[in-house]
C-alpha positions in Angstrom: -83.9 -54.6 4.4 -85.0 -55.7 1.0 -85.3 -52.3 -0.7 -85.4 -52.4 -4.5 -82.4 -51.1 -6.3 -82.7 -47.7 -8.1 -82.2 -47.7 -11.8 -78.8 -46.2 -11.4 -77.7 -48.8 -8.9 -78.9 -51.6 -11.3 -76.9 -50.0 -14.1 -73.9 -49.6 -11.9 -73.9 -53.3 -10.9 -74.6 -54.6 -14.4 -71.9 -52.5 -15.9 -69.3 -53.7 -13.3 -70.5 -57.3 -13.5 -70.5 -57.4 -17.3 -67.1 -55.8 -17.4 -65.7 -58.4 -15.0 -67.4 -61.2 -16.9 -65.8 -60.0 -20.1 -62.4 -60.4 -18.5 -62.9 -64.0 -17.6 -61.0 -66.4 -19.9 -62.1 -69.9 -21.1 -65.5 -69.8 -19.3 -67.1 -73.2 -19.9 -70.6 -72.0 -19.3 -72.6 -69.3 -20.9 -73.0 -66.7 -18.2 -74.9 -63.5 -17.7 -75.2 -60.9 -15.0 -78.6 -60.5 -13.4 -80.3 -59.0 -10.4 -83.3 -61.3 -10.6 -83.9 -63.7 -7.7 -83.6 -67.0 -9.5 -83.1 -70.5 -8.1 -79.9 -71.3 -9.9 -77.4 -68.6 -9.1 -73.9 -68.0 -8.0 -72.9 -64.9 -6.1 -70.9 -62.4 -8.0 -68.1 -62.6 -5.4 -67.9 -66.3 -5.7 -68.0 -66.4 -9.5 -66.2 -63.3 -10.5 -64.0 -62.7 -7.5 -65.4 -59.2 -7.1 -65.1 -57.1 -4.0 -68.2 -56.5 -1.9 -68.5 -53.1 -3.4 -68.6 -54.5 -6.9 -70.9 -57.3 -5.9 -73.7 -54.8 -5.4 -74.8 -55.0 -1.8 -76.9 -52.0 -2.7 -80.3 -51.3 -1.2 -80.2 -54.7 0.7 -80.1 -56.8 -2.5 -77.3 -58.8 -4.1 -76.5 -59.1 -7.8 -75.9 -62.5 -9.2 -74.2 -64.2 -12.1 -76.3 -66.9 -13.7 -74.6 -69.6 -15.7 -76.3 -72.2 -18.0 -75.1 -75.8 -17.8 
């Protein structure tokens, strides 16, 4: 299922993701949380060490953290 997230689900994921991102120290790359399907991406679990819940497996989609080089 690839059901689009509801607006509240999007906000929930972005709030959690941005909070976790703000807690990271000495990040070498400029990073942002996104739900867009983009080619360069790291899963939130891999990058932020979030639980599956916080990752946002909501509505069949996964939220991502995008980092610039």
